[in-house]
C-alpha positions as CSV (number, residue, x, y, z in Angstrom):
1,M,27.0,3.0,-1.6
2,R,26.2,4.6,1.8
3,A,28.2,7.7,1.1
4,L,26.6,8.1,-2.3
5,L,23.1,7.7,-0.8
6,F,23.9,10.3,1.9
7,F,25.1,12.7,-0.7
8,L,22.0,12.3,-2.9
9,L,19.7,12.8,0.1
10,T,21.5,15.9,1.4
11,S,22.1,17.7,-1.9
12,S,19.5,19.9,-3.5
13,V,21.3,20.6,-6.7
14,L,21.8,17.2,-8.2
15,F,18.3,17.1,-9.7
16,A,15.8,19.7,-10.6
17,E,13.1,19.7,-7.8
18,D,10.9,22.2,-9.6
19,Y,8.9,21.5,-12.7
20,P,5.8,23.3,-14.0
21,P,2.2,22.2,-13.7
22,G,1.0,20.2,-16.6
23,T,4.3,18.3,-16.9
24,I,5.5,14.9,-15.6
25,Q,8.8,14.2,-14.0
26,L,9.4,10.8,-12.6
27,T,11.3,10.7,-9.3
28,P,15.0,10.1,-9.7
29,Q,16.2,6.6,-9.0
30,L,19.0,5.4,-6.8
31,D,21.0,2.2,-7.2
32,L,21.3,0.1,-4.1
33,A,23.5,-2.5,-5.8
34,L,21.1,-5.3,-5.5
35,R,22.4,-8.9,-5.8
36,P,20.7,-12.2,-5.9
37,V,20.2,-14.1,-2.6
38,A,18.5,-17.5,-2.1
39,V,15.0,-17.4,-0.4
40,E,15.5,-19.5,2.7
41,G,12.8,-22.1,2.9
42,L,11.8,-21.8,-0.7
43,P,14.0,-24.0,-2.9
44,D,15.1,-22.8,-6.3
45,R,13.9,-19.2,-5.7
46,T,16.1,-16.1,-5.5
47,L,15.3,-12.5,-4.9
48,N,17.5,-9.4,-5.3
49,L,18.4,-7.3,-2.2
50,P,21.1,-4.8,-1.3
51,P,24.3,-6.2,0.3
52,G,23.9,-7.5,3.8
53,F,20.2,-8.3,3.5
54,K,18.7,-11.8,3.4
55,V,15.2,-13.1,2.9
56,K,13.3,-16.1,4.1
57,L,9.9,-17.6,3.8
58,F,8.0,-16.7,7.0
59,S,4.9,-18.8,6.1
60,K,3.0,-20.2,3.2
61,E,-0.1,-21.0,5.3
62,V,-2.1,-18.2,3.7
63,D,-4.5,-18.1,0.8
64,H,-4.8,-14.5,-0.4
65,G,-2.9,-12.5,2.2
66,R,-3.3,-8.7,1.9
67,F,-2.4,-6.2,4.6
68,M,-0.8,-7.1,7.9
69,A,-0.6,-5.8,11.5
70,F,1.1,-6.9,14.8
71,D,-0.9,-7.3,18.0
72,D,0.4,-6.1,21.3
73,S,2.2,-9.4,21.9
74,G,4.1,-9.1,18.6
75,V,2.1,-11.8,16.7
76,L,1.7,-11.1,13.0
77,H,-1.9,-11.0,11.7
78,V,-2.9,-11.0,8.0
79,A,-6.1,-10.2,6.2
80,N,-6.8,-13.4,4.3
81,M,-9.0,-12.1,1.5
82,N,-10.5,-15.4,0.4
83,T,-9.6,-19.0,-0.1
84,R,-8.1,-20.7,-3.0
85,D,-11.4,-22.3,-3.8
86,Y,-12.8,-19.0,-5.2
87,G,-11.6,-16.5,-7.8
88,Y,-9.4,-13.6,-6.9
89,W,-12.1,-11.0,-6.9
90,T,-15.0,-13.2,-6.0
91,Y,-16.2,-14.3,-2.6
92,S,-18.4,-17.0,-1.2
93,D,-21.7,-16.5,0.6
94,K,-20.2,-18.8,3.2
95,R,-18.1,-15.7,4.3
96,N,-14.9,-17.6,4.3
97,G,-12.5,-14.6,4.4
98,S,-10.5,-14.5,7.6
99,V,-7.8,-13.0,9.6
100,L,-4.9,-15.4,10.2
101,A,-2.3,-15.2,13.0
102,F,1.3,-16.3,12.7
103,P,3.2,-16.7,16.0
104,D,6.9,-17.0,16.0
105,A,7.5,-18.0,19.7
106,D,11.0,-19.4,19.1
107,G,12.1,-16.3,17.3
108,D,13.7,-18.1,14.4
109,G,12.1,-15.9,11.8
110,R,9.7,-18.6,10.6
111,A,6.1,-18.8,11.8
112,D,5.6,-21.7,14.2
113,R,2.0,-22.2,12.9
114,S,-1.0,-20.3,11.6
115,Y,-4.4,-20.1,13.1
116,V,-7.7,-18.3,12.5
117,A,-7.9,-15.2,14.7
118,A,-11.2,-14.0,13.2
119,D,-13.5,-15.2,10.4
120,R,-16.8,-14.9,8.6
121,F,-15.7,-12.0,6.3
122,L,-16.4,-11.5,2.6
123,Q,-13.2,-9.7,1.3
124,P,-11.1,-8.6,4.2
125,H,-8.2,-6.4,3.0
126,S,-6.8,-4.4,5.9
127,V,-6.3,-5.0,9.6
128,A,-5.3,-2.9,12.6
129,F,-5.0,-3.1,16.3
130,Y,-6.0,-0.3,18.6
131,K,-6.3,-0.4,22.4
132,G,-6.3,-4.1,22.4
133,Q,-9.1,-4.5,19.8
134,L,-8.8,-5.9,16.3
135,Y,-10.3,-3.8,13.4
136,V,-10.9,-5.5,10.0
137,A,-11.8,-3.6,6.8
138,D,-14.1,-5.7,4.7
139,H,-15.6,-4.5,1.4
140,D,-18.7,-3.0,3.0
141,M,-18.0,-2.8,6.7
142,I,-15.3,-2.0,9.2
143,Y,-15.6,-4.6,12.1
144,R,-14.4,-4.2,15.6
145,L,-13.5,-7.4,17.5
146,S,-12.4,-8.4,20.9
147,D,-10.7,-11.5,22.3
148,N,-12.1,-11.6,25.8
149,D,-10.8,-14.9,26.9
150,G,-7.2,-14.4,25.6
151,D,-7.2,-17.6,23.4
152,G,-6.2,-15.7,20.2
153,Y,-9.6,-15.9,18.6
154,Y,-11.6,-12.7,18.5
155,E,-15.1,-14.0,19.4
156,E,-16.8,-10.7,20.2
157,R,-17.7,-8.8,17.0
158,S,-19.6,-5.6,16.2
159,E,-20.3,-3.6,13.1
160,F,-18.1,-0.5,13.6
161,I,-18.4,1.6,10.5
162,K,-20.5,1.0,7.4
163,V,-18.6,1.9,4.2
164,P,-19.5,1.9,0.5
165,G,-19.4,-1.7,-0.8
166,I,-19.4,-3.6,-4.1
167,M,-21.6,-2.0,-6.7
168,G,-21.2,-4.5,-9.5
169,R,-19.5,-2.0,-11.9
170,S,-16.4,-2.7,-14.0
171,S,-13.2,-1.2,-12.7
172,E,-14.6,-0.5,-9.3
173,H,-12.4,-0.6,-6.2
174,V,-13.7,-2.9,-3.5
175,T,-10.9,-2.9,-0.9
176,H,-10.5,-0.5,2.0
177,S,-7.4,0.4,4.0
178,I,-7.4,1.6,7.6
179,V,-4.7,3.3,9.8
180,F,-5.0,4.7,13.3
181,D,-3.4,8.0,14.4
182,K,-2.8,7.0,18.0
183,K,-1.4,10.3,19.0
184,H,-4.6,12.2,18.0
185,D,-7.1,9.4,18.5
186,K,-8.2,9.4,14.8
187,L,-8.9,6.8,12.2
188,Y,-8.3,7.1,8.5
189,L,-10.1,5.0,5.9
190,H,-9.4,4.8,2.2
191,I,-12.4,4.4,-0.1
192,G,-11.6,3.8,-3.8
193,S,-13.6,5.0,-6.8
194,G,-16.5,3.0,-8.2
195,C,-15.1,3.2,-11.7
196,D,-12.0,3.8,-13.8
197,V,-12.8,7.5,-14.6
198,C,-16.2,9.0,-14.0
199,R,-18.2,11.6,-12.0
200,E,-19.1,9.8,-8.8
201,D,-22.7,10.0,-7.5
202,D,-21.4,9.1,-4.0
203,P,-19.2,11.9,-2.5
204,E,-17.4,9.4,-0.3
205,R,-16.0,7.5,-3.2
206,A,-12.4,8.2,-4.2
207,T,-11.6,9.8,-0.9
208,I,-10.0,9.2,2.5
209,L,-12.3,9.6,5.4
210,Q,-11.4,10.6,8.9
211,F,-13.1,9.5,12.1
212,N,-12.6,9.8,15.7
213,A,-11.1,6.5,17.0
214,D,-14.5,5.6,18.5
215,G,-16.1,5.8,15.0
216,T,-17.8,9.2,15.5
217,G,-17.0,12.4,13.6
218,R,-17.2,10.9,10.1
219,R,-16.0,13.4,7.4
220,I,-14.2,13.5,4.1
221,Y,-10.6,14.3,4.8
222,A,-9.2,14.4,1.3
223,S,-10.7,13.7,-2.2
224,G,-9.8,13.2,-5.8
225,L,-8.1,9.9,-4.9
226,R,-8.9,7.1,-7.4
227,N,-7.5,4.3,-5.3
228,A,-5.1,5.5,-2.5
229,I,-4.7,2.0,-1.1
230,G,-1.4,2.4,0.8
231,L,-1.6,4.5,4.0
232,D,0.8,5.4,6.8
233,L,1.7,8.2,9.1
234,H,5.1,9.8,8.8
235,P,7.1,9.1,11.9
236,I,8.5,12.6,12.3
237,T,5.7,14.9,11.1
238,G,2.7,12.6,11.9
239,E,1.3,13.6,8.5
240,L,-0.7,11.0,6.5
241,W,0.9,9.7,3.4
242,A,-0.6,7.5,0.7
243,S,0.3,5.6,-2.5
244,G,-2.2,5.8,-5.4
245,N,-3.1,3.9,-8.5
246,G,-3.9,5.7,-11.8
247,H,-6.5,5.1,-14.5
248,D,-6.4,2.5,-17.2
249,R,-6.9,3.9,-20.7
250,E,-3.9,6.1,-21.6
251,G,-1.5,3.4,-22.7
252,I,1.4,1.6,-21.1
253,K,3.4,4.7,-20.0
254,L,0.5,6.9,-18.6
255,P,-0.5,7.9,-16.0
256,P,2.4,7.6,-13.5
257,E,1.6,6.2,-10.1
258,W,2.3,8.3,-7.1
259,I,3.2,8.6,-3.4
260,N,2.1,11.8,-1.7
261,I,1.3,13.6,1.5
262,V,-2.5,13.7,2.1
263,R,-3.5,16.8,4.0
264,D,-6.8,17.9,5.4
265,G,-9.0,19.3,2.6
266,S,-6.6,18.4,-0.2
267,F,-7.7,17.4,-3.7
268,H,-5.6,15.1,-5.7
269,G,-6.9,15.3,-9.3
270,W,-9.2,12.4,-10.1
271,P,-11.2,12.2,-12.3
272,F,-10.0,15.2,-14.1
273,A,-6.2,15.2,-13.8
274,Y,-3.2,13.2,-12.6
275,A,0.4,13.8,-11.5
276,Y,1.0,17.6,-11.3
277,R,-2.2,19.0,-12.9
278,V,-1.9,17.0,-16.1
279,W,-5.4,16.6,-17.6
280,V,-6.8,13.2,-18.4
281,D,-7.1,12.6,-22.2
282,F,-10.8,13.3,-22.7
283,T,-10.6,12.6,-26.4
284,D,-11.0,9.0,-25.3
285,E,-14.6,8.2,-26.0
286,E,-15.2,6.3,-22.8
287,Y,-13.8,9.1,-20.6
288,K,-15.7,11.7,-22.6
289,R,-18.9,9.7,-21.9
290,T,-18.3,9.2,-18.2
291,V,-17.0,12.7,-17.4
292,G,-18.3,14.9,-20.1
293,P,-17.3,18.5,-20.7
294,R,-15.1,20.0,-18.1
295,T,-16.4,23.0,-16.2
296,R,-14.9,26.0,-14.4
297,A,-15.4,24.2,-11.1
298,D,-13.4,21.2,-12.5
299,S,-10.6,23.6,-13.5
300,A,-10.7,25.3,-10.1
301,L,-10.3,21.9,-8.4
302,V,-7.4,20.9,-10.6
303,E,-5.6,24.2,-9.7
304,R,-5.6,23.0,-6.1
305,V,-3.5,19.9,-6.9
306,E,-0.1,20.0,-5.3
307,R,3.0,18.4,-6.9
308,P,3.2,14.8,-5.6
309,V,6.2,13.7,-3.5
310,A,7.0,11.0,-5.9
311,L,6.0,9.8,-9.3
312,V,6.8,6.3,-10.7
313,G,6.0,4.3,-13.8
314,A,2.4,3.7,-14.9
315,H,0.3,0.7,-13.9
316,L,2.7,-0.6,-11.2
317,A,-0.2,-0.7,-8.7
318,P,1.4,0.6,-5.5
319,M,-0.1,-1.2,-2.5
320,G,1.3,-1.3,1.0
321,L,3.1,1.9,2.2
322,H,5.2,1.6,5.4
323,F,7.6,3.9,7.1
324,Y,10.6,2.1,8.6
325,T,11.4,3.5,12.1
326,H,13.8,0.9,13.5
327,D,17.6,0.4,13.7
328,Q,18.0,-3.2,12.5
329,F,18.6,-2.0,8.9
330,P,21.4,0.5,8.1
331,S,20.8,4.1,9.1
332,Q,19.9,5.4,5.7
333,Y,16.6,3.4,5.9
334,K,15.5,5.1,9.1
335,N,12.2,6.9,8.3
336,A,12.3,5.8,4.6
337,A,9.0,4.5,3.1
338,F,8.8,1.0,1.7
339,V,6.3,0.6,-1.0
340,A,5.0,-2.7,-2.5
341,F,4.2,-2.7,-6.2
342,H,1.7,-5.4,-7.1
343,N,1.8,-5.1,-10.9
344,G,4.5,-4.5,-13.5
345,V,3.3,-3.4,-16.9
346,G,4.3,0.2,-16.7
347,H,7.3,2.3,-17.7
348,P,10.0,0.0,-19.2
349,D,12.7,1.7,-17.1
350,Q,10.7,0.9,-13.9
351,P,9.5,-2.8,-14.0
352,G,7.2,-3.8,-11.2
353,Y,6.5,-6.7,-8.9
354,K,8.9,-5.4,-6.3
355,I,9.5,-3.5,-3.1
356,S,10.9,0.0,-3.4
357,A,12.4,2.3,-0.8
358,L,11.5,6.0,-1.0
359,F,13.9,8.4,0.6
360,S,13.0,12.0,1.2
361,K,13.1,14.8,3.7
362,A,10.3,14.8,6.3
363,D,8.3,17.3,4.3
364,G,8.5,15.1,1.2
365,S,11.0,17.2,-0.6
366,N,14.1,15.9,-2.4
367,A,12.5,12.5,-3.0
368,R,14.5,9.7,-4.4
369,I,13.4,6.1,-5.0
370,A,15.3,2.9,-5.3
371,D,14.5,-0.8,-6.0
372,F,15.0,-2.6,-2.7
373,L,13.7,-6.1,-3.4
374,T,13.2,-7.4,-6.9
375,G,13.1,-10.8,-8.5
376,F,9.4,-11.8,-8.2
377,H,9.4,-11.2,-12.0
378,T,11.8,-13.0,-14.3
379,E,12.1,-12.2,-18.0
380,N,11.6,-15.7,-19.2
381,K,9.2,-17.1,-16.6
382,G,6.8,-14.2,-15.9
383,Y,6.1,-13.4,-12.2
384,W,6.0,-15.9,-9.4
385,A,4.6,-13.7,-6.6
386,L,2.8,-10.4,-6.2
387,P,3.7,-8.3,-3.2
388,V,0.9,-6.5,-1.5
389,G,1.5,-5.6,2.2
390,V,4.7,-4.4,3.9
391,I,5.3,-4.0,7.6
392,S,8.1,-4.3,10.2
393,D,8.1,-6.0,13.6
394,G,9.4,-4.6,16.9
395,E,12.9,-5.7,16.1
396,G,13.0,-4.0,12.7
397,H,12.6,-7.0,10.4
398,L,10.5,-6.4,7.3
399,Y,7.5,-8.6,6.3
400,I,6.0,-8.7,2.8
401,S,2.8,-10.5,1.8
402,S,2.1,-12.0,-1.6
403,D,-1.5,-12.8,-2.4
404,R,-1.2,-14.6,-5.7
405,I,0.8,-17.3,-7.6
406,T,2.9,-18.0,-4.5
407,P,0.6,-16.9,-1.6
408,A,3.1,-16.4,1.2
409,I,4.7,-14.0,3.7
410,F,8.4,-13.2,3.4
411,R,10.7,-11.8,6.0
412,V,13.7,-9.6,5.2
413,E,16.6,-9.3,7.7
414,Y,19.9,-7.4,7.7
415,D,23.1,-9.2,8.6
416,P,26.2,-7.1,7.9
417,D,28.5,-10.1,8.4
418,Q,26.9,-12.3,5.7
């Protein structure tokens, strides 16, 4: 399998890399020879992984765990979007969203306990650490917090960046993702659209914003991004990559979801087009009403859309995007991107509820994608967990959060001798 994977990644003639604008070509798939393994700590559950990998339950002490981050001491922190007492997309005026911490002091791959590191949030989705401070992305505010007494609870709190919040519309996107570019002292922030397909009246909707790390220098970095929820920086080039969710009303197979490089000033199609300059179906009465006749300016914007690095099946809802930079996994995974797919109603050849590995050259060319972890969905019993966040620790173990059905955090390890 390793030899085959190496050949696929180094050959430029096995698949056609070029295809014309206005067409769709899903990214070729690799087979990593997945086989079922028992989930340690979760009786009667199995997941499918490549040979040599195992998975264990890291913790179930979470309600709706979303994105994750490690502090400088190697303690995993998770944005706990709300409690089980409230609906998935509702929140309480009691502000009972939180950030939970999961120390593993004995190093056995299972959290020793969980505790509240920060609280009084509405719908926290993304967390990050930068220069010893904790940053939390709520639906309407990015907060900056400090733990001045070193007890693990971040008691000092300030409103860092105000962002567009809940508008009360159908199909709006209320979560925000943050990532720091530590080399250049920048912060990137994802803001989703306020609708499925429409002309926004707020220019910061459906964008990625860039800031200086101190919160100044606010500007639109890239646009035309309906819901670019997964963000990470490529470990070789330092370029920003994102995973994006497509619109809702073109059937079960359209539009494909995508993973792409997001460059300064780039436009990515929404609300006019998707994939590689494929126009949205404006014969749909709803889309015709919310967008209206297309203009020369619309067409000029679409002409700027670059071919995405990768296209996958529709409605898979890509969430967390994480580049793997460690050596704990076999060498072919070095600098590959792991992507969490939160849904699974898309293309029949690409079922969801899984973690995929995206292999490509550093510039995004020659992309190939492979199922890496599956089994959250079973044909007869539906799905039993929904992956959201994905991250690795300092030793190279992979962590996956699930926010529904089985709220939990899983840890993937590699053991060539098992």
